[in-house]
Residue frames as qw, qx, qy, qz and C-alpha x, y, z in Angstrom:
[[0.001, 0.885, 0.465, 0.003, 0.00, -0.01, -0.01],
 [0.307, -0.799, 0.101, 0.508, 2.79, 2.40, 0.94],
 [0.421, -0.135, 0.600, 0.667, 4.60, 1.66, -2.35],
 [0.232, 0.619, 0.664, 0.349, 1.43, 2.42, -4.31],
 [0.119, -0.946, -0.256, 0.160, 0.87, 5.78, -2.59],
 [0.423, -0.609, 0.326, 0.587, 4.56, 6.66, -2.94],
 [0.405, 0.158, 0.668, 0.604, 4.38, 5.83, -6.68],
 [0.117, 0.815, 0.536, 0.185, 1.28, 8.01, -7.10],
 [0.258, -0.903, -0.020, 0.344, 2.98, 10.91, -5.32],
 [0.471, -0.349, 0.510, 0.629, 6.09, 10.43, -7.45],
 [0.329, 0.442, 0.673, 0.493, 4.02, 10.40, -10.66],
 [0.022, -0.923, -0.383, 0.019, 2.10, 13.50, -9.51],
 [0.344, -0.776, 0.178, 0.498, 5.35, 15.37, -8.78],
 [0.450, -0.059, 0.623, 0.637, 6.82, 14.35, -12.14],
 [0.217, 0.663, 0.620, 0.359, 3.69, 15.53, -13.98],
 [0.161, -0.938, -0.209, 0.223, 3.63, 18.79, -12.00],
 [0.406, -0.568, 0.370, 0.613, 7.29, 19.45, -12.87],
 [0.407, 0.223, 0.687, 0.559, 6.64, 18.56, -16.53],
 [0.110, 0.813, 0.526, 0.224, 3.70, 20.95, -16.84],
 [0.295, -0.872, -0.022, 0.390, 5.52, 23.69, -14.92],
 [0.411, -0.366, 0.506, 0.664, 8.39, 23.39, -17.41],
 [0.302, 0.337, 0.724, 0.521, 6.22, 23.01, -20.57],
 [0.051, -0.773, -0.474, -0.418, 3.68, 25.72, -19.74],
 [0.381, -0.228, -0.372, 0.815, 5.38, 28.51, -17.79],
 [0.057, 0.838, 0.405, -0.360, 3.63, 31.75, -16.90],
 [0.501, 0.688, 0.183, 0.491, 3.98, 34.47, -19.51],
 [0.406, 0.037, -0.234, 0.882, 6.24, 37.43, -18.72],
 [0.045, -0.636, -0.516, 0.572, 4.62, 40.29, -16.83],
 [0.029, 0.322, -0.292, -0.900, 5.03, 42.57, -19.86],
 [0.196, -0.148, -0.794, -0.557, 2.40, 40.49, -21.67],
 [0.149, -0.530, -0.793, 0.262, -0.15, 40.75, -18.86],
 [0.002, -0.798, -0.343, -0.496, -2.68, 43.62, -18.84],
 [0.280, 0.038, -0.401, 0.871, -1.76, 46.66, -16.81],
 [0.031, 0.608, 0.597, -0.522, -4.13, 48.80, -14.78],
 [0.246, 0.647, -0.005, -0.722, -6.29, 50.82, -17.14],
 [0.029, 0.202, -0.808, -0.553, -5.84, 48.50, -20.13],
 [0.729, 0.166, 0.036, -0.663, -8.94, 47.54, -22.02],
 [0.246, -0.229, 0.940, 0.061, -9.24, 43.77, -21.98],
 [0.696, 0.426, 0.439, -0.376, -12.50, 43.40, -23.87],
 [0.579, 0.032, 0.638, 0.507, -11.86, 41.82, -27.28],
 [0.377, 0.707, -0.087, -0.592, -11.80, 43.85, -30.45],
 [0.848, 0.311, 0.400, 0.152, -11.74, 42.29, -33.90],
 [0.375, -0.362, 0.424, 0.741, -8.76, 43.02, -36.13],
 [0.486, 0.680, 0.068, -0.545, -9.88, 45.07, -39.15],
 [0.277, 0.551, -0.687, -0.383, -7.54, 43.08, -41.35],
 [0.278, 0.124, -0.949, -0.085, -7.98, 39.43, -40.33],
 [0.649, -0.408, -0.292, -0.571, -10.97, 39.58, -37.99],
 [0.621, -0.078, -0.695, 0.354, -9.09, 37.87, -35.15],
 [0.446, -0.838, -0.169, -0.264, -10.41, 38.90, -31.70],
 [0.628, 0.081, -0.385, 0.671, -7.74, 40.41, -29.45],
 [0.334, -0.800, -0.350, 0.356, -7.74, 42.70, -26.42],
 [0.271, 0.949, 0.017, 0.161, -6.91, 46.32, -27.18],
 [0.382, -0.831, 0.388, 0.115, -3.79, 46.35, -25.03],
 [0.699, -0.166, 0.616, 0.324, -2.33, 43.65, -27.29],
 [0.572, 0.574, 0.491, 0.320, -3.19, 45.35, -30.58],
 [0.282, -0.090, 0.159, 0.942, -2.50, 48.51, -32.59],
 [0.196, 0.794, 0.541, -0.197, -5.07, 51.29, -32.81],
 [0.291, 0.002, 0.307, 0.906, -4.98, 53.98, -35.48],
 [0.263, 0.563, 0.350, -0.701, -7.31, 56.94, -35.84],
 [0.475, 0.510, 0.626, 0.349, -9.39, 56.96, -39.02],
 [0.162, -0.038, 0.134, 0.977, -8.94, 60.23, -40.94],
 [0.315, 0.468, 0.448, -0.693, -12.04, 62.44, -40.75],
 [0.368, 0.416, -0.425, -0.715, -12.18, 62.59, -44.53],
 [0.297, 0.079, -0.920, -0.244, -12.82, 58.85, -44.69],
 [0.096, 0.316, 0.819, -0.470, -15.75, 58.93, -42.22],
 [0.008, -0.529, -0.665, -0.527, -19.17, 59.29, -43.83],
 [0.150, -0.397, 0.072, -0.903, -21.26, 62.33, -42.90],
 [0.742, -0.433, -0.301, -0.414, -23.93, 60.18, -41.22],
 [0.813, -0.183, -0.422, 0.356, -21.27, 58.51, -39.11],
 [0.298, 0.262, -0.256, 0.881, -19.78, 61.89, -38.21],
 [0.456, -0.481, -0.068, -0.746, -23.18, 62.95, -36.87],
 [0.876, -0.340, -0.331, -0.085, -23.41, 59.73, -34.89],
 [0.670, 0.063, -0.379, 0.635, -19.89, 60.29, -33.58],
 [0.003, -0.381, 0.181, -0.907, -20.70, 63.83, -32.43],
 [0.694, -0.455, -0.192, -0.524, -23.88, 62.53, -30.77],
 [0.877, -0.203, -0.379, 0.215, -21.87, 59.82, -28.97],
 [0.445, 0.225, -0.329, 0.802, -19.25, 62.38, -27.92],
 [0.315, -0.480, 0.052, -0.817, -21.99, 64.56, -26.43],
 [0.854, -0.373, -0.273, -0.237, -23.41, 61.52, -24.56],
 [0.766, -0.004, -0.397, 0.506, -19.91, 60.71, -23.24],
 [0.138, 0.367, -0.245, 0.887, -19.50, 64.32, -22.01],
 [0.583, -0.478, -0.086, -0.651, -22.89, 64.20, -20.28],
 [0.905, -0.270, -0.328, 0.034, -22.07, 60.92, -18.57],
 [0.586, 0.176, -0.373, 0.697, -18.65, 62.30, -17.51],
 [0.165, -0.473, 0.150, -0.852, -20.40, 65.24, -15.87],
 [0.800, -0.425, -0.160, -0.393, -22.71, 62.89, -13.98],
 [0.859, -0.061, -0.375, 0.344, -19.72, 60.79, -12.86],
 [0.325, 0.330, -0.311, 0.830, -17.95, 63.91, -11.67],
 [0.446, -0.504, 0.045, -0.738, -21.01, 65.04, -9.70],
 [0.907, -0.308, -0.265, -0.110, -21.24, 61.60, -8.08],
 [0.713, 0.107, -0.374, 0.584, -17.55, 61.74, -7.17],
 [0.017, 0.446, -0.224, 0.866, -17.99, 65.21, -5.68],
 [0.700, -0.464, -0.081, -0.537, -21.01, 64.00, -3.64],
 [0.915, -0.145, -0.344, 0.155, -19.01, 60.99, -2.43],
 [0.521, 0.229, -0.355, 0.742, -16.22, 63.27, -1.20],
 [0.279, -0.549, 0.065, -0.785, -18.65, 65.54, 0.71],
 [0.261, -0.010, -0.871, 0.415, -18.42, 64.14, 4.26],
 [0.303, 0.117, 0.428, -0.843, -21.34, 66.19, 5.61],
 [0.677, 0.166, -0.278, -0.662, -23.62, 64.90, 2.85],
 [0.537, 0.138, -0.831, -0.033, -22.46, 61.31, 3.41],
 [0.015, -0.002, -0.790, 0.613, -23.39, 61.44, 7.10],
 [0.508, 0.156, 0.209, -0.821, -27.01, 62.32, 6.22],
 [0.653, 0.199, -0.562, -0.467, -27.44, 59.28, 3.95],
 [0.848, -0.245, 0.371, -0.289, -28.72, 55.94, 5.12],
 [0.462, -0.306, 0.790, 0.264, -26.92, 52.70, 4.30],
 [0.585, 0.480, 0.649, 0.079, -29.49, 51.90, 1.61],
 [0.306, 0.937, 0.036, -0.168, -29.09, 55.36, 0.01],
 [0.186, -0.722, 0.601, 0.289, -25.32, 54.92, -0.04],
 [0.559, -0.001, 0.809, 0.179, -25.75, 51.52, -1.62],
 [0.521, 0.724, 0.452, -0.017, -28.08, 52.94, -4.30],
 [0.127, 0.940, -0.217, -0.231, -25.67, 55.79, -4.99],
 [0.363, -0.497, 0.738, 0.276, -22.82, 53.32, -5.32],
 [0.584, 0.303, 0.740, 0.141, -24.84, 51.13, -7.71],
 [0.391, 0.887, 0.217, -0.117, -25.78, 54.22, -9.76],
 [0.087, -0.838, 0.457, 0.285, -22.14, 55.28, -9.89],
 [0.487, -0.194, 0.813, 0.253, -21.11, 51.81, -11.12],
 [0.552, 0.597, 0.581, 0.017, -23.85, 51.92, -13.73],
 [0.222, 0.950, -0.061, -0.209, -22.61, 55.31, -14.95],
 [0.272, -0.624, 0.666, 0.304, -19.05, 54.01, -15.15],
 [0.564, 0.142, 0.794, 0.179, -20.26, 51.02, -17.21],
 [0.458, 0.807, 0.368, -0.058, -22.22, 53.31, -19.56],
 [0.011, 0.906, -0.315, -0.284, -19.21, 55.58, -19.94],
 [0.414, -0.366, 0.775, 0.307, -16.96, 52.64, -20.82],
 [0.561, 0.400, 0.715, 0.120, -19.46, 51.23, -23.35],
 [0.336, 0.917, 0.158, -0.144, -19.96, 54.64, -25.03],
 [0.132, -0.792, 0.508, 0.312, -16.18, 55.17, -25.21],
 [0.517, -0.091, 0.811, 0.258, -15.80, 51.71, -26.76],
 [0.521, 0.677, 0.519, 0.016, -18.47, 52.55, -29.38],
 [0.134, 0.958, -0.119, -0.223, -16.70, 55.80, -30.09],
 [0.339, -0.558, 0.686, 0.321, -13.36, 54.02, -30.48],
 [0.584, 0.192, 0.767, 0.186, -14.85, 51.47, -32.85],
 [0.435, 0.824, 0.364, -0.007, -16.28, 54.24, -35.06],
 [0.115, 0.972, -0.193, -0.070, -13.19, 56.48, -35.06],
 [0.177, -0.680, 0.702, 0.116, -10.30, 54.04, -35.14],
 [0.819, 0.267, -0.487, -0.145, -8.98, 50.99, -36.95],
 [0.653, -0.547, 0.499, -0.159, -7.77, 48.10, -34.81],
 [0.708, 0.469, -0.523, -0.067, -5.05, 45.67, -35.89],
 [0.942, -0.298, -0.101, 0.114, -3.49, 42.56, -34.36],
 [0.668, -0.392, 0.187, 0.604, 0.01, 43.84, -35.21],
 [0.031, 0.716, -0.224, -0.660, 1.93, 46.31, -37.32],
 [0.179, -0.086, 0.829, 0.523, 2.23, 43.86, -40.23],
 [0.174, 0.595, 0.784, 0.035, -1.57, 43.67, -40.48],
 [0.039, 0.829, 0.170, -0.531, -1.72, 47.47, -40.31],
 [0.073, -0.511, 0.539, 0.665, 0.74, 47.77, -43.21],
 [0.159, 0.155, 0.902, 0.369, -1.03, 45.08, -45.25],
 [0.152, 0.719, 0.631, -0.247, -4.42, 46.73, -44.63],
 [0.088, 0.817, -0.047, -0.568, -3.13, 50.08, -45.95],
 [0.157, -0.313, 0.741, 0.573, -1.31, 48.40, -48.86],
 [0.201, 0.384, 0.879, 0.200, -4.58, 46.81, -50.00],
 [0.115, 0.815, 0.436, -0.364, -6.50, 50.10, -49.60],
 [0.041, -0.662, 0.315, 0.679, -4.02, 52.03, -51.76],
 [0.788, 0.561, 0.147, -0.208, -4.82, 51.85, -55.50]]
């Protein structure tokens, strides 16, 4: 019985060492940093989904954006500004100690949930704005190939 358990432990250790060697953790440079957008974006060249922090973003020239899209972009920009103002007012209210003392626990919880909802809306609107105003590429080679195909 002891030999069997010892053999299982030995096999487990060997497999652990093998997987540790074969599949090491990636370097920290490849991991997302604070503030990086980790939601996937599709490469405009190959369609491969990749997080923004791993890809290349390039602003689309205004001349190449259709007039209808420019109106939609300005509308989205106005919505983003309005949401930013709401977020700033929530942050100011959260810093006001006298106001915080008058709130009940439930009111604080509702304010916190509303703040989180505003942050989520702001992020989603900014993502929509980025998708409309920028090209996204997996790497610089795809960016170059994309522009080479677009040139007559």
